[in-house]
N, C-alpha and C positions, 0 to 999 in steps of 0.2 A: 681691544685695540681699534683705533680708527682705521678707515680704509678709503682709498681713492676709487671713485667710480667715474667712468667716461660716459658722458651724455653723447650718444652716437649721432643724434640729430643735430645738435649744436656744435659738436666737436670740442666741447669744453670739459675739463676735468673738475671734479667736485670732491672735496674732502668731506666725507661723512664722519663727523667728529663724535664718534660713539662714546668716547671717554668723558665728554661733557654734554652728551645728548640730554635734551630737555623732554619732559613729558608733553604730549600734544596740548594738554590743557594749560600748560605754562605759557602758551602763546596767545592766550585770550587778551583782547584789547583792554588795557588798563586805563585808557583815557576816559575822561568824562563822556558819557553817552550823548549822542546828538538827539536833541528834542526839538524837532522842527515843526512850525505851524503848517497847517494844510495850505494856507495862502499867505504870501508876504507881499505887502503893497510896494516895497522897494525893490523887489526881485524882478529883473528884466525878463526872466523866463516864465513868470506867472501870467495867467490869462488876464487880459485887460492892459498889459504892459507891452504889447507887441510893438508899439512905436519906439520903445527903448532899445530894440535890437536892430542890427543892420538888415540889409536886404533879405527878405524871405525867399528861399530857393525852392522849397518843397514843403508840402504838408500832407498829413493824413487827416482828412476832415472828420468831424463828428457833428453832423448837422451844420449849424452855423458856427460852431466852435471847432476845436481841433483836438486830436489825440497826440500827434507828433508834429513838430515843426523843425525844419532845417534852415538855418540862417548862416550868413557869412560871419566869420569870427570878427569881433570888433577890433582886435589887434592881431591881424593875420601875420603868420610867419612868412607867407609868400603872397605875391600879387597875381590876381586873375587876369590882369591886362598886361600886354607886352609880348614880345617875341622871345623865344628861347635862343640865346646867343652864347656860344662858347668862345673863350679867349684864353690864349696861352702866351706866357712871357718866358721864353727860353726853356720851356718844359718843366720848370720848377714852380711857377705860379700859374695856376689854372682856375678859372672862374666860369660859372654858368649863371646867366641872369636869373634872378629869383622869382621866376614865374611858377604858378601852380595854384592850388586851391587849399583853403583852410576853412572848413565848415564846422558848425556846431549843430549837433542833433539833440534837440530838446525832447526827452523821452516821454514825458508825461506832463499834463497841466498841474498835477498835484505837487506842491513844494515838499511834502513830507514823505514821498515814496522814493525808494531806491530800486535799482534794476531788479534785484533778487526778490522784491516784494510786489512787482507788477504781476498782473494775472497773465495767463497763458496767451490770451488773444492779443493783449498789448505787446507782449514780447514777440509774438509772431509778426505783428505790424512793424516792430522795431527792426527785426531782421530783414524784412522786405524793404524797409527804408535804407538800411545799410547796403543791401544789394543794389537798389536803384541808384544811390549816390556813387557807389563804387564803379558801376558801369558808366554812369554819366561822366565821371572824372576821366576814366580811361578812354573815353571816346575822343578826348582832346589829344591831338597828335603831339602836343608839347609834353605830355605826361608819360613818364617811364615807370612810376611806381606809386601806388596809393595805399595808405595805412589807415585803417579804422581802429580807434582805440578809445578806452574809457579810463579816466583818472577818478577814483573815488576816494575822497578824503584828502586833507591837507598833506599828509605824508606821501600821497601818491601824486601830488602836483596840482590838485584842483584849487580854484579860487572862489568858485560859486557852489553852494550846497545843493541847489536845485539839480536833480538828476539829469545828466547830459553826457553825450559821447562826442567824439570829434573825428574828422577825417582830414588828413593832410596828404595831398597828392603832389609829388615832386618831379622835377625835370630830369632827375638822375635816379639810378638804382642804388640804394644804400649798401655799403660794403658788407654789413652783417647779412642781409638777405642774399647778396651775390655769393658770399662764401658758403651759405647753406645750400644754395642751388648747386654750386660746384661739388660740394660734398655728396649731395644726393645723386648727381650725375656720375660721379666717380663710383659710388656704390652700385648704381645700376649697370655701369660698364663692366664691373667686376663680377656681378652676380646675376644680372638680368631681372632683379627684383627691385621693388620700390621700398626705400628704407622705412618710411613711416608706416606703410602697410605691414612690413615685417615686424616692426616694433609693436604696433597695435596688436597683431596676432599673438606674438609671444607673451605680451602682458595679459591678454585675455586668457591665454592658456594657464598662466601662472596664477592670476586672480588676486594676488595679495595687495595690489595697489589700485585695483579697479574701484571706482566710485559709482558708476552707472553704465550699464551695457544694454543698449536697446537695438532696434532694427537697423537704424541708420548711423548711430554715433556711439562712441565709447568715450567716457571721461575717466581719466586716471591721473595718478601722481607718478611721474616718471621714476625709473630706477635710479637715475642720477639727477634727482631734483636739485636745481641750483640753489634753492632756498626753501625754508619751511612752507609746506602746503602749496608749493609750486604745482600747478595743475594744467593738464592738456585736454582739449576736446578734439578728438579725431573723427572726421567723417569716415565711414567704412567704405563707401564707394570711392574708388581712386579718381581724384580730380585735382588738377593743379590750381584751379581758380575758384574762389568763392562765388564768382559770378554765375557759376553753373548750378548752384543749389536749387533744388526743385521744391514744390509745395509740401510734399510729404516730409522732406528733409528739414524744411523750415519749421514745421510743427514739432518734429523730434528735437531739433536743436534748441527750440524754445524751452522744451521740457528739461534739457540738460542744463542750460544756463540758469533756469529758475532753481533747479535742484541744487547745483553747486553753490550758487551765490546765496541761496537761502541757508544752506548749511554753514557757510562762512558767517552769515549774519547772526544766526542763533548759536552756533557752536563756538565761534571765536569772538562774539560780541561786536559784530559789525566792524571788522578791521578795515583800514585803508587798503586799497588794492588797485592794480592796473590790469586791464585785459587788452589784448591786441589780436586782430585777425591777421594772420600771416598768410599771404596769398600772392600767387603770380597774377599777371595781367590776364584779362579775358582772352586776348589773342594767343596766349601761351597755354590755354587750357588743355590742348591736345597732347602736350608733351608726356613722355612716359616715365619721368622720374620725380617731378615735383608733386607735392601733395599739400593742399592748404589745411590749416588748422587754427585753433584759437589757444593762446596761452594766457593763463591767469596767474598773477603774482601778488599774493597778499604781502603788504609791506610790514612785516613783522620783525625784520632785522635790518641792519644797515651795512652796506659795503664799507670796509675800512682799508687800512693801508695795504694789507696783504692782497686783497682782491684787486685793488687799483694797480699795485705793482706787478702782480703775476698774471692777471686775467683769469685766475682760478677762483673758485668759490668755496667757502666753508659753510656747510649746512649742519647746524647743531641739532638736527632732528632726524629721525629715521623715516624715510618715505613710507615704509610698510606700516609703521605705527600711526602715522598721520592719516593714512587711508582708512585704517581700522577705526580711528577716532571719528572721522567724518561720516563713515557709513552708519555709525550709531547715533548720529545727531538727528533728532526729531525736528521737523520744520512745520508741523501742523498741530 
């Protein structure tokens, strides 16, 4: 019989459809595999084509060359110039001027590498770059929230194959994040505990959905995973903001990202996926209830009418079986 599980972090109900559950191996990418050249002359992100990108904002140098570049998005969702102005028309029509930042983080000069195939040092540099841009965006008093994310593959929303991430910093706080903050605050008020710390501890004690457990991070598939292979990376040190990550944690996080993304690459044949850093602002780091983390969603299924109409999810796989499958995947 199927069962409904509550994701206590997101406050979303999930139907774990055991009656039609698939084996983990059934979710392998059946699309034609990507065979990319090491260099593509027409790619604006490849070395030598730097003039094809908008203004460079940041780089990790490699002698006269570069390891990582950050540039403005050519077609930004928000404008970096202008003032933040609110306008109300009778309380029903509210607008805020579209100021903010939309940046592209070019992760590697190599056209044929993906995030999970980068070496540890490159991933550490990438995380340091994320941190630097996250702090820089939040230093602007027009910004209320910044999201760092990656779209990998067409099914995840990317239009350029060269490995890259993005950051969008907005003049408002998205309702999804606000709701999760309120849920975490409510849990803290009731129990005096931090909900993600409690979830992380309970899952480590159970062990059935743990993918990697090290000194500073734990990677797991949640009890009420919203979709097949939905994965969370939790820092063990309680911290509300990604901006506080230290050097030891950066090295450990790089290990976790490489491990899980490599397992997706080899075990699921390089599926499309999104990952997002969910974090409070640097100035909110001292609060007692929020906890930053990374969510990864392989795009192995599609939301349909029921999900759209109810706000609930149907997961046709067992989180425990998915975790068991991924633990067995060899990446070397």
